[in-house]
MOPAC internal coordinates of N, CA, C and O (Angstrom, degrees):
PM7 1SCF
backbone

  N    0.0000 0     0.00 0     0.00 0    0    0    0
  C    1.4542 1     0.00 0     0.00 0    1    0    0
  C    1.5182 1   111.78 1     0.00 0    2    1    0
  O    1.2310 1   120.46 1   154.96 1    3    2    1
  N    1.3069 1   116.73 1   -25.04 1    3    2    1
  C    1.4627 1   119.33 1   178.94 1    5    3    2
  C    1.5259 1   110.47 1   -59.50 1    6    5    3
  O    1.2310 1   120.44 1   139.93 1    7    6    5
  N    1.3148 1   116.77 1   -40.07 1    7    6    5
  C    1.4616 1   121.50 1  -177.00 1    9    7    6
  C    1.5226 1   113.82 1   -83.67 1   10    9    7
  O    1.2310 1   119.84 1   173.14 1   11   10    9
  N    1.2992 1   117.91 1    -6.86 1   11   10    9
  C    1.4562 1   121.39 1   179.65 1   13   11   10
  C    1.5257 1   109.56 1   -69.05 1   14   13   11
  O    1.2310 1   121.01 1   -61.77 1   15   14   13
  N    1.3288 1   115.68 1   118.23 1   15   14   13
  C    1.4608 1   121.03 1  -176.20 1   17   15   14
  C    1.5298 1   110.42 1   -86.80 1   18   17   15
  O    1.2310 1   121.36 1  -106.79 1   19   18   17
  N    1.2989 1   115.00 1    73.21 1   19   18   17
  C    1.4642 1   121.69 1   179.71 1   21   19   18
  C    1.5205 1   106.90 1  -144.91 1   22   21   19
  O    1.2310 1   119.75 1   -48.65 1   23   22   21
  N    1.3069 1   118.09 1   131.35 1   23   22   21
  C    1.4669 1   119.59 1  -172.60 1   25   23   22
  C    1.5218 1   113.83 1   -91.78 1   26   25   23
  O    1.2310 1   119.26 1  -174.09 1   27   26   25
  N    1.3183 1   119.02 1     5.91 1   27   26   25
  C    1.4641 1   121.24 1   178.63 1   29   27   26
  C    1.5272 1   110.00 1  -124.77 1   30   29   27
  O    1.2310 1   120.40 1  -117.01 1   31   30   29
  N    1.3220 1   116.84 1    62.99 1   31   30   29
  C    1.4575 1   121.47 1  -179.39 1   33   31   30
  C    1.5276 1   110.36 1   -84.03 1   34   33   31
  O    1.2310 1   121.11 1   -39.75 1   35   34   33
  N    1.3139 1   115.49 1   140.25 1   35   34   33
  C    1.4542 1   123.60 1   176.23 1   37   35   34
  C    1.5178 1   106.63 1  -121.00 1   38   37   35
  O    1.2310 1   120.36 1   -46.57 1   39   38   37
  N    1.3271 1   116.91 1   133.43 1   39   38   37
  C    1.4560 1   120.74 1  -177.60 1   41   39   38
  C    1.5212 1   109.48 1  -122.14 1   42   41   39
  O    1.2310 1   120.63 1   -49.32 1   43   42   41
  N    1.3124 1   116.39 1   130.68 1   43   42   41
  C    1.4602 1   121.85 1   177.02 1   45   43   42
  C    1.5251 1   108.58 1  -113.26 1   46   45   43
  O    1.2310 1   120.64 1   -58.72 1   47   46   45
  N    1.3222 1   116.38 1   121.28 1   47   46   45
  C    1.4616 1   122.42 1   177.77 1   49   47   46
  C    1.5298 1   105.83 1  -109.65 1   50   49   47
  O    1.2310 1   121.60 1  -108.10 1   51   50   49
  N    1.3152 1   114.54 1    71.90 1   51   50   49
  C    1.4606 1   122.81 1  -176.85 1   53   51   50
  C    1.5231 1   108.88 1  -145.18 1   54   53   51
  O    1.2310 1   119.90 1   -59.51 1   55   54   53
  N    1.2799 1   117.80 1   120.49 1   55   54   53
  C    1.4528 1   127.47 1    -1.07 1   57   55   54
  C    1.5332 1   110.48 1   -79.87 1   58   57   55
  O    1.2310 1   121.36 1   -39.42 1   59   58   57
  N    1.3007 1   115.01 1   140.58 1   59   58   57
  C    1.4638 1   119.67 1   178.79 1   61   59   58
  C    1.5266 1   108.96 1   -73.49 1   62   61   59
  O    1.2310 1   121.24 1   -41.63 1   63   62   61
  N    1.3277 1   115.23 1   138.37 1   63   62   61
  C    1.4578 1   120.61 1   175.05 1   65   63   62
  C    1.5277 1   107.37 1  -122.77 1   66   65   63
  O    1.2310 1   120.57 1   -17.16 1   67   66   65
  N    1.3261 1   116.52 1   162.84 1   67   66   65
  C    1.4621 1   120.21 1  -173.12 1   69   67   66
  C    1.5226 1   111.04 1   -55.40 1   70   69   67
  O    1.2310 1   120.84 1   -30.43 1   71   70   69
  N    1.3314 1   115.99 1   149.57 1   71   70   69
  C    1.4604 1   122.46 1  -171.82 1   73   71   70
  C    1.5150 1   109.78 1  -153.43 1   74   73   71
  O    1.2310 1   121.08 1   -14.08 1   75   74   73
  N    1.3319 1   115.54 1   165.92 1   75   74   73
  C    1.4588 1   122.72 1   170.39 1   77   75   74
  C    1.5282 1   105.61 1   -91.03 1   78   77   75
  O    1.2310 1   119.89 1   -60.14 1   79   78   77
  N    1.3028 1   117.81 1   119.86 1   79   78   77
  C    1.4601 1   122.53 1  -173.30 1   81   79   78
  C    1.5238 1   112.57 1   -56.20 1   82   81   79
  O    1.2310 1   119.85 1   132.88 1   83   82   81
  N    1.3163 1   117.89 1   -47.12 1   83   82   81
  C    1.4633 1   120.99 1  -177.49 1   85   83   82
  C    1.5318 1   111.66 1   -65.81 1   86   85   83
  O    1.2310 1   120.74 1   131.59 1   87   86   85
  N    1.3236 1   116.19 1   -48.41 1   87   86   85
  C    1.4670 1   120.39 1  -177.56 1   89   87   86
  C    1.5255 1   110.72 1   -65.36 1   90   89   87
  O    1.2310 1   119.91 1   133.66 1   91   90   89
  N    1.3278 1   117.77 1   -46.34 1   91   90   89
  C    1.4579 1   121.24 1  -176.79 1   93   91   90
  C    1.5276 1   111.55 1   -65.01 1   94   93   91
  O    1.2310 1   120.36 1   136.75 1   95   94   93
  N    1.3260 1   116.91 1   -43.25 1   95   94   93
  C    1.4634 1   120.44 1   177.67 1   97   95   94
  C    1.5258 1   110.76 1   -61.15 1   98   97   95
  O    1.2310 1   120.65 1   137.25 1   99   98   97
  N    1.3240 1   116.37 1   -42.75 1   99   98   97
  C    1.4699 1   120.85 1   178.85 1  101   99   98
  C    1.5262 1   111.35 1   -61.93 1  102  101   99
  O    1.2310 1   119.98 1   135.67 1  103  102  101
  N    1.3368 1   117.65 1   -44.33 1  103  102  101
  C    1.4638 1   121.18 1   178.53 1  105  103  102
  C    1.5290 1   110.83 1   -59.26 1  106  105  103
  O    1.2310 1   121.06 1   132.21 1  107  106  105
  N    1.3212 1   115.58 1   -47.79 1  107  106  105
  C    1.4622 1   119.28 1  -177.80 1  109  107  106
  C    1.5230 1   110.69 1   -63.97 1  110  109  107
  O    1.2310 1   120.15 1   138.41 1  111  110  109
  N    1.3197 1   117.31 1   -41.59 1  111  110  109
  C    1.4685 1   119.73 1   178.74 1  113  111  110
  C    1.5310 1   111.13 1   -61.96 1  114  113  111
  O    1.2310 1   119.88 1   140.78 1  115  114  113
  N    1.3295 1   117.83 1   -39.22 1  115  114  113
  C    1.4637 1   121.31 1   178.44 1  117  115  114
  C    1.5263 1   111.83 1   -66.54 1  118  117  115
  O    1.2310 1   119.96 1   147.48 1  119  118  117
  N    1.3232 1   117.68 1   -32.52 1  119  118  117
  C    1.4683 1   121.36 1   175.85 1  121  119  118
  C    1.5219 1   110.20 1   -66.13 1  122  121  119
  O    1.2310 1   120.14 1   148.24 1  123  122  121
  N    1.3259 1   117.34 1   -31.76 1  123  122  121
  C    1.4668 1   125.04 1   177.61 1  125  123  122
  C    1.5358 1   113.15 1    60.79 1  126  125  123
  O    1.2310 1   120.44 1  -126.36 1  127  126  125
  N    1.3315 1   116.77 1    53.64 1  127  126  125
  C    1.4605 1   118.26 1   177.94 1  129  127  126
  C    1.5308 1   111.13 1   -74.52 1  130  129  127
  O    1.2310 1   120.98 1   -26.40 1  131  130  129
  N    1.3333 1   115.74 1   153.60 1  131  130  129
  C    1.4685 1   119.08 1   175.08 1  133  131  130
  C    1.5235 1   110.26 1   -83.90 1  134  133  131
  O    1.2310 1   121.03 1   164.54 1  135  134  133
  N    1.3388 1   115.63 1   -15.46 1  135  134  133
  C    1.4598 1   120.25 1  -176.78 1  137  135  134
  C    1.5282 1   108.82 1  -156.92 1  138  137  135
  O    1.2310 1   120.68 1   -39.38 1  139  138  137
  N    1.3426 1   116.30 1   140.62 1  139  138  137
  C    1.4638 1   121.93 1   176.37 1  141  139  138
  C    1.5249 1   108.32 1  -130.65 1  142  141  139
  O    1.2310 1   120.18 1   -48.63 1  143  142  141
  N    1.3192 1   117.27 1   131.37 1  143  142  141
  C    1.4651 1   122.64 1   173.17 1  145  143  142
  C    1.5233 1   107.42 1  -104.10 1  146  145  143
  O    1.2310 1   120.68 1   -44.05 1  147  146  145
  N    1.3349 1   116.30 1   135.95 1  147  146  145
  C    1.4608 1   121.31 1  -178.62 1  149  147  146
  C    1.5270 1   108.25 1  -129.46 1  150  149  147
  O    1.2310 1   120.50 1   -49.66 1  151  150  149
  N    1.3277 1   116.65 1   130.34 1  151  150  149
  C    1.4568 1   119.82 1   178.61 1  153  151  150
  C    1.5154 1   112.36 1  -163.25 1  154  153  151
  O    1.2310 1   121.63 1   -19.19 1  155  154  153
  N    1.3176 1   114.48 1   160.81 1  155  154  153
  C    1.4618 1   121.85 1   179.01 1  157  155  154
  C    1.5225 1   111.31 1   -86.93 1  158  157  155
  O    1.2310 1   121.07 1   -10.48 1  159  158  157
  N    1.3130 1   115.55 1   169.52 1  159  158  157
  C    1.4604 1   123.23 1   178.63 1  161  159  158
  C    1.5355 1   110.33 1   -63.41 1  162  161  159
  O    1.2310 1   120.50 1   -50.59 1  163  162  161
  N    1.3098 1   116.65 1   129.41 1  163  162  161
  C    1.4689 1   122.24 1   179.19 1  165  163  162
  C    1.5194 1   113.06 1   -91.27 1  166  165  163
  O    1.2310 1   120.00 1   173.13 1  167  166  165
  N    1.3188 1   117.61 1    -6.87 1  167  166  165
  C    1.4642 1   120.51 1  -168.91 1  169  167  166
  C    1.5241 1   114.35 1  -114.74 1  170  169  167
  O    1.2310 1   120.00 1  -163.76 1  171  170  169
  N    1.3241 1   117.61 1    16.24 1  171  170  169
  C    1.4632 1   121.76 1   174.07 1  173  171  170
  C    1.5310 1   112.61 1    55.74 1  174  173  171
  O    1.2310 1   120.66 1  -135.99 1  175  174  173
  N    1.3454 1   116.35 1    44.01 1  175  174  173
  C    1.4643 1   120.96 1  -179.64 1  177  175  174
  C    1.5267 1   113.26 1   -86.30 1  178  177  175
  O    1.2310 1   119.93 1   175.87 1  179  178  177
  N    1.3199 1   117.75 1    -4.13 1  179  178  177
  C    1.4682 1   122.63 1   179.25 1  181  179  178
  C    1.5259 1   112.26 1    57.63 1  182  181  179
  O    1.2310 1   121.32 1  -132.93 1  183  182  181
  N    1.3212 1   115.09 1    47.07 1  183  182  181
  C    1.4608 1   121.70 1   176.30 1  185  183  182
  C    1.5239 1   109.24 1   -73.03 1  186  185  183
  O    1.2310 1   119.39 1   -18.93 1  187  186  185
  N    1.3327 1   118.77 1   161.07 1  187  186  185
  C    1.4717 1   121.37 1   178.76 1  189  187  186
  C    1.5361 1   110.24 1   -74.44 1  190  189  187
  O    1.2310 1   120.81 1   -95.43 1  191  190  189
  N    1.3092 1   116.05 1    84.57 1  191  190  189
  C    1.4705 1   121.84 1  -174.90 1  193  191  190
  C    1.5277 1   111.97 1   -86.54 1  194  193  191
  O    1.2310 1   120.42 1   -29.40 1  195  194  193
  N    1.3299 1   116.81 1   150.60 1  195  194  193
  C    1.4648 1   120.50 1   173.27 1  197  195  194
  C    1.5309 1   109.20 1   -77.32 1  198  197  195
  O    1.2310 1   120.86 1   -16.93 1  199  198  197
  N    1.3085 1   115.96 1   163.07 1  199  198  197
  C    1.4627 1   119.78 1   175.69 1  201  199  198
  C    1.5324 1   109.10 1   -66.08 1  202  201  199
  O    1.2310 1   120.81 1   -21.27 1  203  202  201
  N    1.3125 1   116.05 1   158.73 1  203  202  201
  C    1.4596 1   120.19 1   177.70 1  205  203  202
  C    1.5253 1   110.20 1   -61.64 1  206  205  203
  O    1.2310 1   120.01 1   141.23 1  207  206  205
  N    1.3175 1   117.58 1   -38.77 1  207  206  205
  C    1.4661 1   121.60 1   178.68 1  209  207  206
  C    1.5284 1   110.86 1   -59.14 1  210  209  207
  O    1.2310 1   120.29 1   134.98 1  211  210  209
  N    1.3115 1   117.04 1   -45.02 1  211  210  209
  C    1.4671 1   121.71 1  -179.86 1  213  211  210
  C    1.5305 1   110.56 1   -65.35 1  214  213  211
  O    1.2310 1   120.43 1   139.40 1  215  214  213
  N    1.3208 1   116.79 1   -40.60 1  215  214  213
  C    1.4626 1   120.84 1   178.53 1  217  215  214
  C    1.5236 1   110.63 1   -63.82 1  218  217  215
  O    1.2310 1   120.11 1   138.13 1  219  218  217
  N    1.3195 1   117.40 1   -41.87 1  219  218  217
  C    1.4666 1   120.71 1   178.42 1  221  219  218
  C    1.5277 1   111.26 1   -65.79 1  222  221  219
  O    1.2310 1   120.00 1   145.80 1  223  222  221
  N    1.3322 1   117.60 1   -34.20 1  223  222  221
  C    1.4647 1   120.82 1   175.01 1  225  223  222
  C    1.5273 1   110.01 1   -63.47 1  226  225  223
  O    1.2310 1   120.68 1   137.11 1  227  226  225
  N    1.3294 1   116.30 1   -42.89 1  227  226  225
  C    1.4640 1   120.36 1   177.37 1  229  227  226
  C    1.5232 1   110.26 1   -59.88 1  230  229  227
  O    1.2310 1   120.17 1   133.07 1  231  230  229
  N    1.3000 1   117.27 1   -46.93 1  231  230  229
  C    1.4606 1   121.47 1  -178.39 1  233  231  230
  C    1.5248 1   111.00 1   -59.86 1  234  233  231
  O    1.2310 1   119.96 1   136.89 1  235  234  233
  N    1.3184 1   117.69 1   -43.11 1  235  234  233
  C    1.4714 1   120.54 1   179.06 1  237  235  234
  C    1.5203 1   111.03 1   -63.02 1  238  237  235
  O    1.2310 1   120.00 1   140.26 1  239  238  237
  N    1.3231 1   117.61 1   -39.74 1  239  238  237
  C    1.4683 1   120.11 1   178.12 1  241  239  238
  C    1.5272 1   111.02 1   -66.86 1  242  241  239
  O    1.2310 1   120.57 1   138.47 1  243  242  241
  N    1.3315 1   116.52 1   -41.53 1  243  242  241
  C    1.4618 1   120.13 1  -179.98 1  245  243  242
  C    1.5257 1   111.31 1   -63.17 1  246  245  243
  O    1.2310 1   120.14 1   144.00 1  247  246  245
  N    1.3103 1   117.33 1   -36.00 1  247  246  245
  C    1.4620 1   121.62 1  -179.41 1  249  247  246
  C    1.5265 1   112.17 1   -63.85 1  250  249  247
  O    1.2310 1   120.09 1   165.42 1  251  250  249
  N    1.3204 1   117.42 1   -14.58 1  251  250  249
  C    1.4632 1   121.19 1   177.65 1  253  251  250
  C    1.5298 1   111.70 1   -71.48 1  254  253  251
  O    1.2310 1   120.10 1   158.51 1  255  254  253
  N    1.3505 1   117.41 1   -21.49 1  255  254  253
  C    1.4590 1   118.75 1  -177.24 1  257  255  254
  C    1.5324 1   114.70 1  -137.55 1  258  257  255
  O    1.2310 1   119.19 1   178.98 1  259  258  257
  N    1.3265 1   119.15 1    -1.02 1  259  258  257
  C    1.4636 1   120.46 1   178.73 1  261  259  258
  C    1.5220 1   110.41 1  -156.56 1  262  261  259
  O    1.2310 1   121.07 1   -10.71 1  263  262  261
  N    1.3211 1   115.56 1   169.29 1  263  262  261
  C    1.4664 1   119.94 1   174.32 1  265  263  262
  C    1.5226 1   108.46 1   -82.03 1  266  265  263
  O    1.2310 1   120.93 1   -34.03 1  267  266  265
  N    1.3318 1   115.83 1   145.97 1  267  266  265
  C    1.4616 1   120.88 1  -178.98 1  269  267  266
  C    1.5221 1   109.39 1  -129.47 1  270  269  267
  O    1.2310 1   121.17 1   -46.56 1  271  270  269
  N    1.3176 1   115.36 1   133.44 1  271  270  269
  C    1.4551 1   120.68 1   173.09 1  273  271  270
  C    1.5162 1   107.07 1  -109.22 1  274  273  271
  O    1.2310 1   121.28 1   -59.62 1  275  274  273
  N    1.3097 1   115.15 1   120.38 1  275  274  273
  C    1.4625 1   120.44 1   178.17 1  277  275  274
  C    1.5114 1   108.05 1   -86.18 1  278  277  275
  O    1.2310 1   120.90 1   -62.27 1  279  278  277
  N    1.3036 1   115.89 1   117.73 1  279  278  277
  C    1.4569 1   121.89 1   178.88 1  281  279  278
  C    1.5263 1   107.86 1   -91.94 1  282  281  279
  O    1.2310 1   119.26 1    42.05 1  283  282  281
  N    1.2953 1   119.03 1  -137.95 1  283  282  281
  C    1.4597 1   121.32 1  -178.35 1  285  283  282
  C    1.5269 1   109.79 1   -70.91 1  286  285  283
  O    1.2310 1   120.54 1   -71.32 1  287  286  285
  N    1.3275 1   116.57 1   108.68 1  287  286  285
  C    1.4566 1   122.06 1   177.45 1  289  287  286
  C    1.5256 1   107.94 1  -113.37 1  290  289  287
  O    1.2310 1   120.59 1   -42.06 1  291  290  289
  N    1.3149 1   116.48 1   137.94 1  291  290  289
  C    1.4624 1   123.39 1  -179.09 1  293  291  290
  C    1.5262 1   108.04 1  -164.18 1  294  293  291
  O    1.2310 1   120.69 1    -5.29 1  295  294  293
  N    1.2994 1   116.29 1   174.71 1  295  294  293
  C    1.4701 1   119.10 1   172.56 1  297  295  294
  C    1.5187 1   107.98 1   -64.65 1  298  297  295
  O    1.2310 1   120.34 1   -35.50 1  299  298  297
  N    1.3130 1   116.95 1   144.50 1  299  298  297
  C    1.4619 1   121.34 1   176.52 1  301  299  298
  C    1.5276 1   109.10 1   -62.31 1  302  301  299
  O    1.2310 1   120.04 1   -32.49 1  303  302  301
  N    1.3189 1   117.52 1   147.51 1  303  302  301
  C    1.4562 1   121.69 1  -176.19 1  305  303  302
  C    1.5250 1   111.90 1   -60.79 1  306  305  303
  O    1.2310 1   120.26 1   151.47 1  307  306  305
  N    1.3255 1   117.10 1   -28.53 1  307  306  305
  C    1.4677 1   120.43 1  -176.61 1  309  307  306
  C    1.5230 1   113.33 1   -88.28 1  310  309  307
  O    1.2310 1   119.87 1   178.06 1  311  310  309
  N    1.3137 1   117.85 1    -1.94 1  311  310  309
  C    1.4740 1   121.30 1  -176.94 1  313  311  310
  C    1.5170 1   111.90 1   -79.47 1  314  313  311
  O    1.2310 1   120.10 1   180.00 1  315  314  313

């Protein structure tokens, strides 16, 4: 998506899976989306989810450079 020459990119991070906060934030910023949706798995698949605290940290960082829509947020199933 970084190389996609389109100025209205939308990124959906659903279902969110565990990530490195610094690396993931940097990747998303380089993609330069106008909007990012973030949410947990709705189907009880027991994916390797990040903690709610970590997800909220990601959302706050993303809000520094793009709009964010918070979808289904909850404690990770493994917490």
